[in-house]
VOGU-3710 file (C-alpha; in Angstrom, 3 decimals, decimal comma):
1> mnekqlqala> 8,272/303,401/74,887  10,693/305,782/73,233  14,479/305,776/73,519  14,663/308,522/76,184  12,168/306,771/78,463  14,039/303,504/78,094  17,365/305,144/78,977  15,835/306,866/82,016  14,387/303,570/83,217  17,743/301,830/82,747
11> rknaakavka> 19,535/304,536/84,762  16,929/304,317/87,522  17,248/300,529/87,764  21,056/300,704/87,703  21,015/303,164/90,614  18,772/300,816/92,605  21,091/297,883/91,934  24,141/299,800/93,174  22,360/300,737/96,394  21,239/297,151/96,992
21> dkkprptydp> 24,773/295,756/96,698  26,111/297,901/99,554  24,391/295,910/102,330  26,787/293,739/104,339  25,889/290,118/104,853  24,685/289,206/108,339  26,989/287,062/110,436  25,251/284,644/112,757  28,360/282,782/113,842  31,565/284,605/114,893
31> tleatrgpdr> 33,713/281,869/113,352  32,297/282,701/109,933  33,579/286,255/110,168  37,024/284,982/111,171  37,254/282,656/108,172  35,759/285,081/105,660  38,470/286,796/103,650  38,720/290,510/103,014  36,306/292,115/100,583  38,004/291,908/97,210
41> andsdtqklf> 35,297/293,405/94,995  37,511/296,329/93,994  40,693/294,329/93,481  42,443/295,382/90,265  43,687/291,840/89,552  40,163/290,502/89,807  38,841/293,178/87,473  41,565/292,417/84,912  40,745/288,715/85,077  37,021/289,249/84,538
51> kemkkref> 37,642/291,642/81,638  39,824/289,006/79,991  37,254/286,264/80,622  34,486/288,366/79,043  36,517/288,580/75,828  36,810/284,808/75,511  34,215/282,391/74,221  33,639/279,027/75,821
//
């Protein structure tokens, strides 16, 4: 497999992963939805924290 094929495959798989993450989780009990917090995936504080944690070694 050459470099171009590998890059194309990586882009294709990355696009599939982004599409798969968009599905909301099913809620079977209404109390679960009430206790579940807001979606914080795009929170800037969270992103800063994870960037800092990636830099550190444990």
